[in-house]
C-alpha positions, 0 to 999 in steps of 0.5 A, spaced: 069 576 605 068 577 613 066 572 618 064 574 625 063 569 630 060 570 637 058 567 642 051 567 644 050 565 653 042 565 653 038 565 660 037 558 664 032 554 659 030 559 655 033 556 649 025 554 645 024 561 646 030 564 644 031 561 638 024 561 636 026 570 637 031 568 634 028 566 627 024 572 626 029 577 629 033 575 623 030 578 619 033 585 621 040 582 620 038 580 613 036 585 611 043 589 613 047 592 608 054 588 606 050 582 609 051 575 605 048 570 610 048 567 617 048 560 621 045 559 629 049 553 631 047 551 639 053 550 643 053 540 646 056 541 652 053 547 654 045 547 653 044 554 654 050 556 648 049 557 641 055 559 636 052 566 630 057 566 624 055 571 620 058 572 613 059 580 610 062 584 604 067 587 609 069 589 615 065 596 615 058 592 615 057 590 621 061 595 625 059 602 622 053 599 620 048 594 623 050 596 629 049 602 628 042 601 626 037 602 629 035 595 627 041 592 630 038 597 637 031 593 635 035 586 634 038 586 641 030 589 645 028 582 640 033 577 644 034 580 650 029 576 654 034 571 654 040 572 653 044 573 659 049 578 655 050 583 651 055 579 644 060 583 641 063 579 635 069 578 632 071 578 625 075 574 621 077 573 613 079 566 610 086 564 610 088 560 604 090 552 604 
């Protein structure tokens, strides 16, 4: 499993609208091949910052799959009115301890 972590920065005073828009756009993410699940967290110290965590089956699912799909372009269009910058995620694998 791959964990993708992305910091989302939204325009000031648009958190509520972003959260509503994100709920609608989430279906595009959930329908992507290799998708396992996701979580969205709001930053306590920075009201306009979010952490998106997405679990994928493999590294190719988000990179070669979702990001190159029409669904991703629609995802970006739906969220762009509230996001300050384009987001990029970093990918992690679990280390058993």
